[in-house]
Every structure is written in C-alpha cells, then in structure tokens.
C-alpha positions in Angstrom: -1.1 3.1 -46.4 -0.1 5.8 -48.8 -0.1 9.6 -48.3 0.3 12.4 -50.8 1.2 15.9 -49.5 0.6 18.6 -52.1 2.3 21.8 -51.1 1.5 25.1 -52.8 3.8 28.2 -52.9 7.3 28.9 -54.1 10.2 29.5 -51.7 8.1 29.1 -48.6 9.8 26.9 -46.1 7.5 27.2 -43.0 4.1 25.5 -43.0 2.0 27.5 -40.5 -1.7 27.1 -39.8 -4.2 25.5 -37.5 -4.3 22.1 -35.9 -6.8 19.4 -36.8 -7.6 15.8 -36.9 -9.5 14.3 -39.8 -10.6 11.1 -41.6 -9.5 10.3 -45.1 -12.8 11.4 -46.7 -12.2 15.0 -45.5 -9.9 17.7 -46.9 -7.9 19.4 -44.1 -8.6 23.1 -43.8 -6.0 25.0 -41.9 -7.0 27.8 -39.4 -4.4 30.4 -40.4 -5.0 30.4 -44.2 -8.7 30.7 -43.6 -8.3 33.6 -41.3 -6.0 35.4 -43.7 -8.4 34.7 -46.6 -11.3 36.3 -44.7 -9.3 39.2 -43.4 -9.8 38.1 -39.8 -7.8 40.3 -37.4 -6.9 37.2 -35.4 -4.8 35.9 -38.4 -1.0 35.8 -37.9 0.5 39.0 -39.2 4.1 37.8 -39.5 6.0 34.9 -41.0 5.1 32.7 -43.9 1.8 30.9 -44.5 1.8 27.9 -46.8 -1.5 26.5 -47.9 -1.7 22.8 -48.7 -4.1 20.0 -49.4 -3.7 16.6 -47.7 -4.9 13.4 -49.3 -4.8 10.2 -47.4 -5.3 6.8 -49.1 -5.8 4.1 -46.5 -6.6 0.4 -46.2 -9.8 -1.0 -44.6 -9.8 -0.9 -40.8 -9.5 -4.7 -40.5 -6.1 -4.5 -42.3 -4.3 -2.9 -39.4 -0.7 -2.4 -40.4 2.2 -2.5 -37.9 5.3 -1.2 -39.7 8.5 -3.1 -39.3 11.2 -1.5 -37.2 14.1 -0.1 -39.2 17.6 -1.6 -38.9 19.0 1.6 -37.4 17.4 4.0 -35.0 17.0 7.0 -35.1 15.8 7.3 -38.6 16.8 10.5 -40.4 14.4 11.9 -43.0 14.0 15.0 -45.2 11.3 17.5 -44.4 8.0 16.2 -45.8 9.0 12.5 -45.7 7.4 10.1 -43.2 8.9 7.8 -40.7 6.9 4.7 -39.7 6.5 3.8 -36.1 4.2 1.0 -34.9 1.0 1.7 -36.8 1.7 5.4 -37.3 3.4 7.6 -39.8 5.1 10.7 -38.4 6.0 13.6 -40.6 7.8 16.9 -39.9 6.5 19.0 -42.8 8.4 22.3 -42.1 10.7 24.0 -39.5 11.2 27.7 -38.9 12.7 30.0 -36.3 11.1 33.0 -34.6 13.5 35.5 -33.1 13.0 36.2 -29.4 15.8 38.7 -29.2 18.7 37.7 -27.0 20.1 34.2 -26.4 16.9 32.2 -27.1 14.6 31.6 -30.1 11.3 29.9 -30.8 11.8 26.8 -33.1 8.4 26.1 -34.8 7.7 22.8 -36.5 4.6 21.7 -38.3 4.0 18.1 -37.6 1.6 15.4 -38.8 0.7 11.9 -37.5 -1.3 9.5 -39.7 -2.7 6.1 -38.7 -2.8 2.9 -40.7 -5.9 0.7 -40.4 -5.8 1.0 -36.6 -7.2 3.6 -34.3 -4.6 5.3 -32.1 -3.5 8.4 -30.4 -0.8 11.1 -30.7 0.4 13.8 -28.3 2.4 17.0 -28.1 4.8 15.0 -25.9 5.7 12.7 -28.7 8.0 15.3 -30.2 11.4 16.7 -29.3 14.2 18.9 -30.5 17.7 17.4 -30.5 20.7 19.7 -30.6 23.9 18.8 -32.4 25.6 18.1 -29.0 23.0 15.5 -28.1 21.0 17.8 -25.7 17.3 17.2 -26.1 14.5 19.7 -25.5 10.8 18.9 -25.0 8.1 21.0 -26.5 6.9 24.2 -24.7 3.1 24.0 -24.5 1.3 27.2 -25.4 -2.4 26.5 -25.3 -2.8 28.4 -28.6 -4.8 27.9 -31.7 -3.0 25.9 -34.2 -0.9 24.0 -31.7 -0.6 20.2 -31.9 -2.1 19.0 -28.6 -3.5 15.4 -28.0 -5.6 13.4 -30.4 -7.5 10.2 -30.7 -6.9 9.4 -34.4 -9.4 7.2 -36.2 -8.2 4.3 -38.4 -6.9 5.8 -41.6 -7.1 9.3 -40.2 -4.5 12.0 -39.3 -3.8 14.9 -37.0 -1.6 17.9 -37.7 -0.5 21.1 -36.0 2.4 23.2 -34.7 4.9 22.3 -32.0 6.9 25.1 -30.4 10.4 24.7 -28.8 12.1 27.3 -26.6 15.8 26.7 -27.4 19.1 28.5 -27.2 20.0 30.4 -30.3 23.3 28.5 -30.5 21.5 25.1 -30.5 19.6 25.7 -33.8 22.5 25.0 -36.2 22.9 21.3 -36.8 19.8 20.4 -34.7 16.9 18.2 -35.6 13.2 18.0 -34.8 11.8 14.5 -34.2 9.8 12.1 -32.1 10.7 9.7 -29.4 10.6 6.0 -29.4 8.5 5.4 -26.4 6.1 8.2 -25.5 4.8 6.3 -22.5 8.2 5.7 -20.9 8.6 9.3 -19.7 6.6 11.1 -17.1 4.4 14.0 -18.2 6.1 16.1 -15.5 9.5 15.4 -17.0 8.9 15.2 -20.7 12.6 15.3 -21.9 12.8 12.4 -24.3 15.2 9.5 -23.7 15.8 8.2 -27.2 14.7 9.8 -30.5 13.2 7.5 -33.1 12.8 9.8 -36.1 14.7 13.0 -36.8 14.3 15.8 -39.4 17.3 18.2 -39.6 16.7 21.9 -39.3 17.4 23.6 -42.6 20.7 25.4 -42.9 18.9 28.6 -43.4 15.5 28.2 -41.6 12.7 30.6 -42.7 11.1 33.1 -40.4 8.3 31.6 -38.4 5.3 33.1 -36.6 6.1 33.0 -32.8 3.5 31.6 -30.4 2.2 35.1 -29.5 1.1 35.4 -33.2 -1.6 32.9 -32.6 -4.7 33.6 -30.4 -5.4 31.5 -27.4 -7.6 28.4 -28.1 
C-alpha cells in the first residue's frame, strides 16, 4: 500500500481541520477549511489551518497485508511519515500547542490511520503523549467537531482527525506523540498506555494550535 500526502501552505506547522473516514476513491474534505472558505461563524478563529489533499493507492481487498514488526520498538518517525503496525499505517501529520495560561497547555495532534487490504478499526485511545522523562498521558476526549473518535475503516480506507492532550507546560519540550502497541490491553477506564509502538517528536518550536474550545461540539 502506498500513500501520498500533499500539503499546501508555507511555514504552517499545524494541520487543523475536521475528522473523517474515507475510501481511496474519495478526496478527503476537512471541516475547518470548508467552514473558513464559506465564512461560517463556527469556523476556528485562531491558530493555523493547513489545507491538504490525501491520495491513497491500495491493493485489492484479497491482498490483505500484515506489515512485519520492526527490529526495535518504539519506532521514531518524522512528522508526516507513517509507521506500520499490523495491517495499519499510523501517521502523525502535525503537532501544535495551545496556551491554557498557567502550568498546563493543550497539545494538539493531527493523526491519520490507513488500512491495507483489510478492514479494521482505530480509536482515540490508540494514541498517547510521552514526555521526555517517560511519563505517558492519554488523550483528553472533547466530543467536538474535528476530533478523532472511533472508526471502522474499510479495506484500503483511512480515518483522520485531531487528538487533544492536556499536559504540563514543562512536559512539552522533548516529548513525543505516538500510538501504543496493544490498544486492547488497557481498560477504557484507565487508558494510560503501557508501551508506545510509534513516536513522532514534538517540534522544538511547535506552532500555535486552536484549543478544543475553538471547535463547536459535534
């Protein structure tokens, strides 16, 4: 399976928009850019919005691909690069920080999960923030438009959206956003990940992100 992410815009580091699941024949349309384009008052008014087009080239459904495990876990990747896990490709496309004033901030990540020739699922609880000291933080569910929630992803399809983390300001530097090795090994009531599988480092100078309150409720 091969994916091509085409990102438009100069010096924009935070990819903000809606959440969606799609099949390879469709072009993903993000909520936020559409709202901005039509002058909708519900559009986010702060932070950066980066429009993009997603193209997914896939194999027939009968050619279900299970990617080989890497020699070393966790796998570290650059923003926009994919990490293979089972029959899925996980990608952290962008990371930004929204100031909460005080000792905590909102870390906002735009994530994507694509499937090979197999149907599968992906959830908000797949993701984590790992601080430099090894402390892990689960996502903070918001129930807002644009948030990555839970998807049944068709063979060759993908799902994308935002994940919000409520973290100490001091934890941002040197931290990483990633996904955990076994999403089903942890209770939903205690979603702190046990072992990260893929990690994408937070940029040294993360861009300003739109905080959760900048998105209307779903």
